[in-house]
N, C-alpha and C positions, 0 to 999 in steps of 0.2 A: 720336630716332635710336637711343638705346640699346635701346629696345623692338624696333626692327626688327632690330638685330644679334642680340639674344637669340633672336628668332623664327628668324632665319636659322641661328644656331648649333644650335638644336633640330632643325630639319629637316636640317641638315648632318650631325648625328650619326646621324639616321635613315638618310640616304643612305649613309653610310659603313658602318653596320651591315648594311643590306640588300645592299650590294655584296659584303661579305665573305661573308655567308651564301649569296648566289647563286653566287659563285665556288666555294665549298666544295661546294655541291650539283651544279654542273656537273662538277666533278672526280669526284664520286661516280658521276654518270650515265655519264661516259665510261669509268669502270672496269667498271660492271656492266650498262649499257644498260637500266636500269629506267625504263619510261615514267612511272611515278608520280613518280620523282625529276625527270625531265625537265620535266613539267608544273609541279612545285613550283618548280624552279629558274627556269623561265620567268616564273612568277607573281611570285616575289620579285625577279627581275631587272628586270622592268618597273616594279615598285614602286620600285626604286632610281632609275630615271630620273624617276619621278613626284616622289619627295622631292627629287632634285637640281633639278628645275625650280622647286619652291617655294623652295628655298634661293637659287637665282640671282635669282629675282624680288625677294627682300628685299635681296640684296646690290646688285643693279643699281640699285634705287631709292635706296639710301643713297649709292652712289658717283656716280651720274649725275643723280639727280633727274628722270630721264626716265620719266614715267608711261606713255607710249606704248610704249617698249621693254619695260618691265616687264609691260605688258598682253599684248604678243605672247609673251613668255616664259611668262607664266601660262597661256596657251592650251595649251602643251605639257603642262602638268600634267594638264589634262582629257583630252588625247589619250592620254597613257600610262595614266591611270586607267581609261579606257574599254577600252583594249587589255588591261589586267590582268583584266578581267572574262571574257575569252575562255578562260582556262585552267581554272577550276574545273569547267565543264561536262564537259570531257574526262576530268578526274579522277573526277568523280561517275559517269560512265557506264562507267568501268573496273570499278567495284564493283557498279553497279546499273543495270538497264534499258539495256543496250547498244543495244537496238533503237531507242531514241529519240535516240541520240547526234546524228544530223544535224539533227533537228528542234529539239532543245534548243539546240544550238550556233547554229543559224540564228536562233532567237529572240533569243539574247543578242547575236549579231552585228548584227542589225537595230537593237537598242537602242543598242549601242555606236557603230555608224556614225552613227546619228541624233544621239547626243550629241556626237561628234567634229565633225560637220558644223555643228551649231548653235553649238558653242564657236568654231569657226574663222570662221564667218560673222559672229560678233558680238564680234570682238576690239575692245576699247576700252581706253583708258588706265586704269590702276589708280587706286584712291582709298585714302587712309589710313583706317584704322578702329581706333578705340581703345575700341570697345564690345564688339562680338561677338568680334573676334580679339584684343582687348586689346593692341594695338601691332603691327599688321602692315599690309600692303597687300593689296587684293583687287580684282578686276575687277567691273564690272557684268555680270551674266549673265542670259540669258533665264529667266523663271520655269519654263519647260518643262524646262530643264536642271537647275536647282537643286532643284525640288520634284517632278519626275517621272522624267526619264531617269536622273539620277544615283542616287537612292535605289532606284528600281525595278530598274535595271540591276544594282546591287550585290546586292539582295535575291534576284532571280531567279537570278543567277549563283552566289551563295555560300550562300544559306540551305539549299537542299537538301543540299549537301555537309556543311554544319555539322550538320544534323539527323542525317544518316547516321552521321557519326563519333561523335556523342554517343550514338546508339543502340548502336553498337558498343561504346562505353565501358561501357554498362550490361550488355550481353549477353555480351561476350567476357570472357576472363580473362587474367591475368598481363601479359605484354609487349604483347599486342594491345590490352588495356584501356588501358595507359599511353599507347601510341602514339595510339590513337583519342581519348583524353581530351585530350591535348596539342593535337592537330590540330583537334579540335572546338572547344575553347576558343579556339584561335588564329584560326580562321575566324569564330567568333562575335565575337571582338575586332575583326576587320576590319569586320564589320557595324556594330559600335558606333561606329566612326569617322564614321558618317553625322552624328552629333550631338556626341559627347563632346569632340573636340578644340576645337570652337568655344566650349566653356564653360571651357576651361582657360587659365591664364596662358601667355604665349608660350614660356616655357622648357620647358613640359611638353607642349605640343600636338603637336609633331613626334615627340618621344620616346614619347608615349603610342601613337602610330600604329604605330611599329616594334616594339612589344612583341608585337603579333600575329605579325609575321614571325619573331621569336625563338621563340615558342611552336610555330609551324608547322615551323620548322627542327628544333627539339628533337624533335618528334614524328617527323619524317621520318628522323632519325638513330637512332631506337630500332630495334634489330635484332630481328627475330622469329626465335626459335630454330627449327631445322628440324623439331623435334617438335611445334610449335605450328601449328595451322591458320591459313591466311592470312586477310586481311580479306575477300577476294573468294571465299572457298571455297564459299559457299552463296547468294550474292546476285546474281551476274552472270547475266543472262538473255539 
């Protein structure tokens, strides 16, 4: 039981962190109406609900021992996870290739909807796992979700934006370099969660995931001086 509580605490910390970061970003957005901030606030805000779902799965299992109820709750984790994939394409096409925005978003939307549908149609009671997750509960999921829709959705949604920011970090200077580096590493960290959290002890699995949100938030809060050219000065087409 203590392993489940530790895992719940880890993801609970991540939920609290992402909630705070999202609220700060939404406050900034309502002050300056910057679309970049809006998409980042939405991305981190949806990840808050994702982390909250995992937290509740662990707590419900400890408190009720109802594997079916925890299985239903876990399905919301996948719903929010796939919804989070919808934000990076908008952010990417602000900086680059605006003409492909609708096509890019449509591709990610199809993958996300497929993932959500498969997850909801295959709700099953959770099982305890002391090997891969080292003390947690997890559901049975179709291989198409675990090995295709989840990793492909995340890579197609986030990898182009990650590469773009890391290129900016190399080519740009001063504050733009810092901003791009933080956000590039942050989104790269998100991609790494395809594998890394499953290899960590329960105390660190959830905390590891939210480090990405902290890095992205830090990058978003770096202010570009008026005399410095913006990120999208020569790349939007």
